N, C-alpha and C positions, 0 to 999 in steps of 0.2 A: 499540439492535444494532448489531452489532459486522461486521465484515470482517474474513478472513483473504483478504490479497492476496500471491499465491506468483509470484514474479519470477522470468524468464530471461532472464539477457542474450542478446543478438545476438550476441555475435561482435563490433560492433564499438570501437574504441575510444575509455577511458570519464575518458578523463586528461586529455582538457578542458572538460569539464561538471563535474568532480567540483564545484568553488568552487559554483557555480550551482545543482547538486545539492544539497549542503549548507543552502547559505539558504533554500532552496525547502521543502525540508523542514523547519529548523524553525519555518520561519514555519507550514508547514499544522500541526505539532503542538503551535504556540502560539492555531493557533485549536482546536487541540480534536480535529483530520480526524484527524490518525496520535498513534495513544498509544502503538505500541510498534514499533521497529527491527533485523531479527535480520537476520545472512546469515547465509545454508546454507555449510557447513561447506564444502563442495564449492564454494567459489566459483563456481557457478552462479545465483547471484541473489538480491535482496534480500522478508526476508519480513517485512510490512507488515499490523500489526493494526491497525484502524480500526474509529471511531467513532462513533454519531448518519449511521451510513447505510446505506444495505442493496445490497446486488451490483451494485443497478440503476443507480444512482446516483455509484456508486465511479468508473468507469473517467474519468466529465467531470470529477470530482473533484481527481482524479491526473493531467487532462490540464495542466499545464501544469507541472510536472516535469520540469525537461529532460532526462530521462532515456528520458522518454518521449516528445518532442516529439522528439528528434533516431536515436529508436529504435534506444534503446540495451535498452532492456529490453521488454518483453509480460507482461501478466496473468494469470492467472486469481483470480475473485475466489471465496468459497465463503464464503455469508451463515452468521453462531454466533449462538447466543443464549445466556444462563446458566441455568442451570437455574431460579433466580428466575422470568424469563421466559418458560417454559418453563409453571411449573403458575400462573402468572397465566397462561397462556389451555383452564388445564386440557385440554392435553393431556398 
């Protein structure tokens, strides 16, 4: 299963936390949780493609990101499935 995590920046200063955020994102990528990171062109927040997690568990898995810990970003979580996954379910 995949989850699209759509972020919204809260307007607080992210500069002091950029380095720590980058390290943690790299760690979660290495673990296979974060598959891809995108930035919205309007600069309003990041979009993450998560793998191997559902929308219920995703907030807990991302809770250690400094931007979340410091309330610099909030996310909406949308579960996704591939066509192959849907066909396997017979839906």
